[in-house]
C-alpha positions in Angstrom: -8.3 -33.8 3.8 -5.0 -34.2 5.5 -2.6 -37.1 4.8 0.3 -37.8 7.1 3.3 -39.7 5.6 7.0 -40.2 6.2 9.2 -37.2 5.5 11.5 -37.8 2.5 14.7 -36.1 1.5 13.0 -34.6 -1.5 10.7 -32.8 0.9 13.6 -30.7 2.2 13.0 -27.5 0.3 9.5 -27.1 1.6 10.5 -28.3 5.1 13.2 -25.7 5.1 10.7 -23.0 4.0 8.3 -23.9 6.8 11.1 -23.9 9.3 12.2 -20.5 8.1 8.6 -19.2 8.5 8.7 -20.5 12.1 12.1 -18.8 12.7 10.6 -15.5 11.4 7.9 -15.5 14.2 10.6 -15.2 16.8 8.7 -17.6 19.0 9.6 -21.0 17.6 13.3 -21.5 18.1 16.6 -19.9 19.0 17.9 -20.8 15.5 18.4 -17.9 13.1 18.7 -19.9 9.9 17.8 -23.4 8.7 20.5 -26.0 8.6 21.6 -28.0 5.5 19.7 -31.1 4.8 22.7 -33.2 5.9 22.9 -31.5 9.3 19.1 -31.7 9.8 19.0 -35.3 8.7 21.8 -36.2 11.2 20.1 -34.5 14.1 16.7 -36.3 13.7 15.6 -39.9 14.3 15.2 -41.4 10.8 12.0 -43.3 11.4 10.1 -40.7 13.4 9.7 -37.7 11.0 6.5 -36.9 9.1 4.8 -34.4 6.9 1.2 -33.4 6.7 0.0 -33.1 3.1 -3.1 -31.3 2.0 -4.0 -31.2 -1.7 -0.5 -32.5 -2.6 1.1 -29.6 -0.7 3.2 -30.1 2.4 1.4 -28.1 5.1 3.6 -29.0 8.1 6.2 -31.3 9.5 7.2 -33.0 12.8 10.3 -34.9 13.8 12.1 -36.2 16.8 15.6 -35.6 18.0 17.4 -37.8 20.5 18.1 -36.0 23.8 21.3 -37.9 24.5 23.6 -40.5 23.0 23.6 -42.5 26.2 21.7 -45.8 25.9 19.7 -45.2 29.1 18.0 -42.3 27.3 17.2 -44.2 24.1 13.5 -43.8 24.7 13.6 -40.1 25.3 13.2 -37.7 22.4 12.6 -34.0 21.7 9.7 -32.9 19.5 9.9 -30.3 16.7 6.7 -29.4 15.0 6.2 -26.7 12.4 3.1 -25.7 10.3 3.3 -23.6 7.2 2.1 -20.0 7.7 -0.7 -20.4 5.2 -2.0 -23.5 7.0 -1.9 -22.3 10.7 -5.1 -22.5 12.7 -6.3 -25.6 11.0 -5.4 -28.2 13.6 -2.5 -29.6 11.5 0.0 -29.3 14.4 -2.5 -31.3 16.6 -2.9 -34.0 14.0 0.9 -34.3 13.4 1.7 -34.4 17.1 -1.1 -36.9 17.8 0.2 -39.1 15.0 3.8 -38.9 16.2 2.8 -39.8 19.7 1.3 -43.1 18.5 4.1 -43.9 16.1 6.8 -43.1 18.7 5.2 -45.4 21.3 5.2 -48.2 18.7 9.0 -47.6 18.3 9.7 -47.7 22.0 9.9 -44.0 22.8 8.7 -43.6 26.4 9.2 -39.9 27.0 8.7 -36.9 24.6 9.8 -33.5 25.6 9.6 -30.0 24.1 11.3 -26.7 24.9 8.8 -23.9 24.3 9.2 -20.1 24.9 6.6 -19.1 27.5 5.2 -16.5 25.1 4.3 -19.2 22.5 0.8 -19.9 23.9 -0.4 -21.8 20.9 2.4 -24.3 21.1 1.9 -24.7 24.9 -1.8 -25.3 24.3 -1.2 -27.8 21.5 1.2 -29.9 23.6 -0.8 -29.7 26.8 -4.0 -30.9 24.9 -2.0 -34.0 24.0 -0.8 -34.8 27.5 2.4 -32.8 27.9 2.9 -31.0 31.2 5.3 -28.3 32.2 8.1 -29.9 34.3 10.5 -27.0 34.4 11.5 -23.5 33.6 14.9 -22.7 32.1 15.7 -19.0 33.0 17.7 -17.0 30.5 18.9 -20.2 28.8 19.9 -18.4 25.6 19.9 -15.1 23.8 17.8 -14.3 20.8 18.8 -11.2 18.9 20.8 -10.1 22.0 17.9 -10.6 24.4 17.9 -13.4 27.0 15.0 -15.8 26.6 13.4 -18.3 29.0 12.2 -21.7 27.9 9.6 -23.9 29.5 10.4 -27.7 29.4 7.3 -29.8 28.7 7.2 -33.6 28.9 4.8 -36.4 28.0 5.4 -39.8 29.6 3.9 -42.7 27.7 1.4 -45.1 29.4 2.3 -47.7 26.7 6.0 -47.6 25.9 8.6 -48.2 28.6 6.1 -49.5 31.2 7.6 -52.9 31.7 
C-alpha cells in the first residue's frame, strides 16, 4: 500500500539517492550530480513536494519548481518526478503525479509543464496519461556527456485553477 506525504528535510538522503539513480539512466535530466539540500530546497516550491512511501520506505518523490520569478507566471510550475530503481514499473510515478495535480490545483497552479527527452518513453506516457500534451520541441537545447540532446516540452492546463 502506497502512502503519499509531504517531503521533509530528513528525507533528503533517500531523495538524493533516487535522484542519482535517475541521473544514472541518462534519460531523466541534464544534471550530472545531485545538488545540496539547500540548493534543492531553494529551487522547489515548499508546499508542493511529496514522497511515496511503501512499507516505511521512500519509493519516489515529486516536486514543483517555479518557471519564473515574474508574478504573471505564479501559477506555472515545472514537474520533477523520480521513482527509486527498485520500485519502477509499479505505477508509483502515476500516483505521485496524479496526487500532485490535485494538490497543485488547490494551491492555484494553473499550468504544469515538464521537459522530457524524446527517448524517455515511459515518462512521456506517464505525463500524457494524466492530461499533459506535447506543446513544443527544443532542438539541441543542451549537451549531455558532450552530445547534443533534444527536449520535448509538455504542458497540462488545469480546468479548475486559473479559470476565473
